[in-house]
N, C-alpha and C positions, 0 to 999 in steps of 0.2 A: 504494500500500500504506500501511497505517496502523500506527503503533506508538503505545503509550500511556504517558503520563507523569502523575505525581501531584504536586500542589502543595497545601500547606496552604490551607484555605479562607480567604477574605479576601485573596487574591492579586491581582496586577495583570496577569496573563498576557494577558488579552484586550485590554489597552491597550499594554503594554510588551513582550509576548512572554514566552517561557520563557527565563529567565536561567540561564546556566551559573554555576558557582561563581566563576569569574574576574570575572563581571559583576554578582555579587550580594554586595556587602560586608556585607549583613545576613543572610547565610546562617548556618544553625546549623552551627557548626564542630566540635561535640563528636565526631562520627563520625570526624573526621580527626586529632584531637589525638594519639591513640596511634599511628595508622598513619604519620603524617608526622613526629612528634617536634616539630612546630611548634605555636605557640599563637596566631598572628595570621593574619588573612586573607591578607596579602601573603606570609607565610612558607609557608602551605599552598599558595597558588598557585605559588610558586617550586618547592616540592617536587613538585607535580603535573607541572610542566613539565620537571623533571629526570627524571621517569619516561619521558616521551616528549613530543615537540612537539605541542601542541594538547590535552593531557590536561586542562588546567584549563578548556577550552572545551567539554568533553564534557557531554552531557545524557543521563541514564539513561532508557531506554525499554523497555517490555515488548511482546512480540508479541501479548499478549492481556490483558484486564483481570485484575487480581489476584483470586484466590479464596482463601478461608480455610476452615479446618476447625475442629473443636473443639480441636485441638492447636495451632492457630496463631491464637488470638484477638487477638494483637497486630496481625496483619494486618488484622483486621476494624476495630480502632480506627484503624489507619493509613488505611485506605480511607475510613472514615466521617468522618474529620477533614480529608479532602482533596478537591479537585476533580480529576476525571480529564479529561485532554485527549487527543484523538486528534491525532497529528502526521502530516501528509501528507508522507511520506518521498519519494515520487516527485517531488512539486513542489519540495521542497528540493533534491533531486539535479538535477533538470532546470534549476533556476535557479542552479546551481553554488554553493549555500550549504553543501552537505554536503562537508566535506573528507575524512572517513573514517568508517568504521563498524567498531566492535569488538564482539565477542561475549564475554560472560563466561559460559562454560558452567557447568553444575552441577558443583561440585567432585567429586561422587560419580562423574561420568563421566570423571574424570581419574585413572587408576589410580595415578599417582605422588603424588597428594595425600592428605593426612590431614585430620582435623577441624580442626586448627590449622594453617592454611596461610600464615601470615605476615601482614605488615602491609598488603598491598595485594591487591586482587582480581586474578584471572587475566584478562587481556584478550588476545584473539587478533584481529588485524586481518583483516577480510574484504577480498576483492578487489573486491567490488561489492555494491550493495544487493540484487542478485538472490540473494545467498547467505544472506539473512536467513531463518531457519527459523521457519515458522509452524505447525509440528506442535504438538499440545497439550502444555502444560506440566503436569507432575505437581506440583501445589501441595500435595498431601498430605505431601510430604517436609518441608515447613516445620513446625517444631516449637519452640514457645516454651520448653519445659523444656530442650531440648538446645541452645537458642540458634541454631537453624538457621533462617535467613531467606533473604535474597536471594542469598547465595553458593551456595545449594542449588537455585536455579532459574535457568534461562537468561535473560539480559537483554542489552540492547545499550547501547553508549555511542556516541552520535552526536556527532562532532566537527564543530562548526558555525562557519563564518566569523564572526568578531566575537563569538562566544560567546552569541548570542541567536537563538532561533527566533522570527522576527517573527510577530505575531498573525495575519497572513493565511495562515499555514501550519498553524494549529491550530484545533481545534473543541472546545468544552466538551461533554462527553458527559453 
């Protein structure tokens, strides 16, 4: 089975693999400043690990390529400025490089959640890769004006041994 990950163009994924935040000291940290209360790479990694063991070695992936609408043109810019990689999840799992898989469901599917759901995304641990849901994603829910983006669509967090998906497990799409 394949999941999809995006990295800004000009990356080194085909030679160095897909790096998790813990393995990428050059990662853009702006997304994590408010959520973590930290301002350094090492501080954010520590915060992630305080959420649960392996969190900083997680790599976000989608069950299908990102689609945008006239209401989510920021997604179009995101996709156009990135390379999309297919991750061979079965091979990662078979070679014992996949420690865990978490799903972040659409927050609208969680009745106890509101638009402002706190500093960290909701992550639910799956029992196995077989539980990954490949049903179509409703990308129309993404809306730039409302600030609705990835927390409003289902995605996965792959916890990978060493925090890197090696190049042999990925393909540039």
